[in-house]
N, C-alpha and C positions, 0 to 999 in steps of 0.2 A: 602190897595192895596197889601201890603206885603203878606197878607194871601192868596190872589187870585193867586199870582205867585207860591207860594209853592204848591198849589193844582195842577197847570198845570204841574209843574215839575214832580210831582209824577205820573201824568197821562202818560207822555211820557217816563218815566224811563224804562219800559220794552222794548220799542223800542230801546233805546240806548244800553241796555245790549246785545240785539240780534246783533246789528251792531258791537259791540266790539268783540263779539265771532267770527263773520264771518271774521273780519280782522285778528284775531289771527290765523286763519286756513290758512293763506297764501294769502289771498286777492282774490283768484280765485272764480269764480262762482261755487257753488256746483252742481255736476251731480245729476239728480233725481235718487232716489233709485229704483232698479228694482222691477217690479211688481211680487210678488210671483206667481208661477205656480204649477199645480199638477204634481206629478211624471210622467215621460214618460211611456206610456203603452208598453208592450213587443212587439217586431216586429211581424208584420203580414206576411202572405205569399207574400204580395206585396213588402215587404222590402228585404234587403239583405239576400240571402239563406244561411242557416247554412250548414256546411259540412255534407252531408248525411252519415248515417251508411250503409255500403254495406251488403245487405241481402245475405245469402248463396244461391248458385244456386239450382234451383229446381232439384230434382232427376229425371233422365231419366227413364220413365216408361219401365219396361221389356215387350218386345213384347209378345203377347199371342202366345202360341205354336199352330201350325197348327194341324189339325186332323191327318195328316200323321206322324208328329213328335211324337205326343202322342202315336200313334199306333206302330211306330218303336221302341220307347223307351221301351214300354211294351213287344214287341216281344223280344228285347235283354234281358230284365230281365227274361222272361219266358224261353228262350232258354238256358241262362246260368244256370238257376236253374235245367234244365234237364241235362245239362252237357255233353251230348254225342248225336251222331247221327249215325245210322247204314246204310251203303251204299253198295248195291250189285254192283259189277263192272264186266262186261263181259270181255272176253279175251282182246280186244283192249284197253278198258278203264283201266283195271288193269295193263297193260304194260305201258300205257302212262301217267297216271294222279296222280301218288303217290305224287309227290311234289306239285301238285295243291291242293290236299286235305290237305297237311301239311300247306300250306299258309292260308287256311281257319281256321284250328285249331289254328294256332299261332295268327291270328288276333282276334279271338273271345274267345279263351280259352275253346273251346269245343272239346272234344275228338271225332275223327272220327274212327269208327270201320268199316274197309273196308273188304268185303267178295269178293275175286277175283277168277276168273276162267271162264270156258266155261259157257255162259249164259244158254245153253241147259241143262247142267249137274246141274247147280245151281238151275234152274227152277224146276227140278224134286224134289229137296230137299225142296225148299221154298213152293211149292204148297202142298206138303205132310204135311209140318208143319201147313199150314193154314187149311187144312182139319182136323187136330187134334186140332184146336183152338189156335195155337201158331202163333202170328203175330210179327215176329222178325225184319223185314226190314222196313226202312223209305223211302229210295230213291233207285231207280234202274237205273243204266247206262248200259243197256243191248242191245243186238242185236235183230234179228228178233223174238226171242222167246217172247219178250214183247208183240208184236202185235199178234203173233200166239197162245200164250198160256195164258199169264197173263190177257189180256183183256177178252177173253171168260170166264175165271175163276172169273171175277169180282174182280181182285186183285189190280186194279189201281184206283186212284181218278183223276178227272180233275185237271190239274196243274195251269191253268190260274187264278182261284180264289185265289191262294196263292201269286201271284205276286202283290206286293204293291210298290216297289221302282219305282218312276216316270220314271227313265231311262230304266226300264225293261218293264213297262206297255206301254210306248209310242211306238206304232207300227211304227211310222215314222222313228225310229232309227234302224229298221230292214229291211232286204232286201225286196224290192218290197212293202214296207209299210205294212208288215204283220208279225205275228208270224207264224212259220212253224211247222208243225206236220207230223209225219209219219203215224198215224192212220187216217182212212178215215173220222172220225167224227171231226177231228181237235180239240181234247180236251185233250188227255192223254199223248202222247209220243212227247214231245217237242224237236225240232231240233235246236241246237244252232250253228252248223257248217255244212259246205257242200262244195263240190267241183264241179265246172262247168265242164262238159265234152263236149269238142268240137268234139272229135272222139268217137262215140258211142261204148260202149261195152269194153272199155279198151284194145285196140289192141296193141300187142307186136310184136317185130320183132327181128331177128338175124342180128346184124350189119354187119356181114361178108357175109350174104346171100342176102341182099337187097341192090341194088345200090342206089346211090343218085338220079339218074334219075328216078328210080322206086318210091322212096319216094316222090319226087316232083310231080309225076303224080297222087298220091293218093289224090283226092279231095272229095271223097264220099265213104260211106260204100258200095255203089253199084259197085264201081270199083273192089271189090274182086270177083265179078262174071265174070270178064274178064278171058278168057281161059288161059292167061299167068300165072295165079296163080294156075291153076289146079295141084293138087298133092303137093303143097307147103304150104298148110294151115292145121293147127291142131286146133280142137275145142273139148271142153268137150261135152260128149253125152248129149242131151237135157233131163234134169231131173227136177222134181218139185223143188228140192233144189239146189242152187248154179249155176243156169243157168240164162243167160240174154236174152234168146230167146224171152221171153214174153215182155221184154222192146223193143226189135227190132220190135216186132209185134205191140205194142201199139204206137210206135212213128209215128206221122202223116206223116213224110217224108220217112218212111221205109215200115212198114206194112207187111201184110201176103204174098204178092207176093215175096218180098225179102226173107223171111224166107223159103218159099217153095223151091225157086230156089237155095238158099244156101245149103239146106240139100240134094237136089236131083240132082243138076247140076254142082256144083262148084268143085267136086273132093276133098272134104274136108276129112281129116283123123280124124274121131271122136274117141276119146279115153275115156275109162271108168275110168282110173286112172289118175288124173291130174298130178301126179308125172311123168308119162311118157310124158305128154305134156311139162312140165317144162324141163325135161332132154333132150327131143328131140329138143326143141327150143334152148337150151344152146349149144348143140353139133352140131347144124347146120342141123339136119335131117329135120327140118321145117324152113321155112323162116318167116312165120307169125303164131302168136297165136291169135285166135279170139274166143270170148265166153269162156274166160279162167276161169271164175268162181272163185273158191277159190284158184286157182293157182297164183293169182296176188301178194299175199304177199310173196310167195316163189320167184317169179320173181324179185320183188323189192330187196329181200335179195341177189339174184345172181348178180343183176346189181351193188349193193353196193360192192360186192366182186370183181368186175372187169370183170365179165364174159360178153360175147358179146351179151347182150340182152338190149333192151331199149323200151320205150313206144313211139308209133307213135305220140301221142299227143304232146310230148315234141318237136319233130321235126316240127310239124305243127305250134306250137307257135313261132318258130323261123322265120317263113316266114314273108314277108312284109305284106301279107294278111292272118293273122292267123285264118282262118275260114274253115269250111267244108260246103258242100251244105246242109247238114242236120242242122236244128236248134239245139242249144245246150240244154243239159238237166242238171238238178241239181242232183248230185249223193250223196247220204247219206245212212244211214241205219245200220252202224256198231255201236257197243257199244261206239265208240269214237265220236259219233254225237248225241246220244239220252239222254234225261233226263226225268224220270218219277217218280211218287210218289205212293208208296204203300199205300193202304187204311188201316185204323186201325193200323197205325204204332205206336211204343211206344214213339216216341219223336216228337210230332207234331210241337212244336215251333221251335226246332232246325232244323227240316225238312224245315219249311218255311223260316227260316233264310238262310239256305244253298242254296235253289233253287234261292232265290233273289240275293244272293251274286254271285252265279255261272253265272247267266245270266247278271250280271251287267258289266259295263265297266272294273272294277277291276278284276272280276272273269274271264271274257273272255280274258283279257290281260294275266292273269296267265295261262289260258288254252293254249294259243299260245306260251308263252315264257318259261313256265316251263315243257312242255311236254317232255317226254323222247325220243321221235322220231318224225318224221314228222307227222303233223296233217292237217286236212282240215281247211281252213280259217273260222273265225267266220262269222255268218250271220248278225252281227251288222254292219251297214254302217258307224258308227261314229268311227270305229277302222280301222287302217291299218293292212295289213298282215305282222306280225312281228314274230320274234323268230323262232319256228319250223313249223309255218304254211306254207304250200306249195300249189301250184295250183291256178287255176283261182277262183276268188271270184265272187259272184253275184253282179252285178253293178245295181245301182238304175235305174229303168225304163227299164231294159233289159227284153227280152222275153225268158223264159226258160220253158221247160217241166219238171215238177216234177212228174214223173209217180207214184212213191210210195205214194205221198201225194195228188194226184188228184183222187177222187172217180171214175170218169168216166174212166180215163186212167188206173187206177189200175185194174178195172174190166176187161178191154180189155187185159191188160198184163196177168192177171191170166188165161183168156181164151186162150191167145196166148201161154202160157207155155204148156197147154194141147194140143193145136193144133200142136205145134212143136213135142211133144212126139208122137202124132198120125201119123204125117208125117214120123217121124223117123221109127216108127214101120212098116208103109206101105212099106218103102224102103227095109226093112229087111224081108218082107213077114210074119210079125207077126199079 
């Protein structure tokens, strides 16, 4: 029996050892060991977002240049390479616009070679040079000789194809939504300024010889046919040059009847030398000067010196109703209004740059503000009359007769000049 107990004791011995070990650890029930797991995978997009790295901003693409910008930049490059431009300036332009040309030269660094003087005299020289194969001029700012002699000689190029500045090309920015020209084809002699005439023909008077009541009573050019003016009016003899009789003849509100009666019935003293007209009006020999022609510039000078002469138009404009019965006309034509381009000029790029600048807002502002003496207002409607500009400007939508630039009216005026000469000769028995 002893042997059997011993074998049972050894059978349970391992269990006793385990129990004793558990008691030695504090007697608490042991926690189960954690089940080993695989390492956590890296966070995915669904997990907490990591702080992003800020990407550099995308570069703003440079806008593509327009066709005009490319063309203008190339023109500037070419013009500066040429470095100069030759400009013929008739009498009025040479007296008025020296500082205007200086402004262009300073802005673009292009030398302006100005040839000034009488357009007629300069034309003799320029056309002779062209006959000899010398083409020296780029731009011409001249008077009637441009139309009378340069055009027939084929010395001018159309100017409109040279205009590329949008503010110059856009006709809505010019009076009556159009570009104005002196030549009948509307191509060659560009008009950038002009004065609206309310009183036709530039009537002058002696301030001591005409009463205020008489001034107030003048509401039409037809009033000068009234017998009360008989013997008190002086006019230049009707001649092909320097006469405005053709313009009276062509004006729809005046016409041939008025011209004939003025020459034959009004008791007008017609003088061959306009200096006698100027002197007689200033001294009071005459009360009215009408059809004064080239005497107008001398009369302006006398008025500025304080002599008793003035323009009827100024007095009319002071009225509450500053109008006459005749519809107004646009008066232009001197070298102070015209811009033309000589063909085969030596500096084509500088020429194109100049005509665009001169017709631009900046150029026309300079024309008005930097002129050396009073000038006609610009025909741009986006500019005010400033600086030295004087007179009435063409207003948008207004009705004006522009006899020199209307092919039909111009033809009538030319015929009227000859008709006036014929009537004059008839009265003298010639």
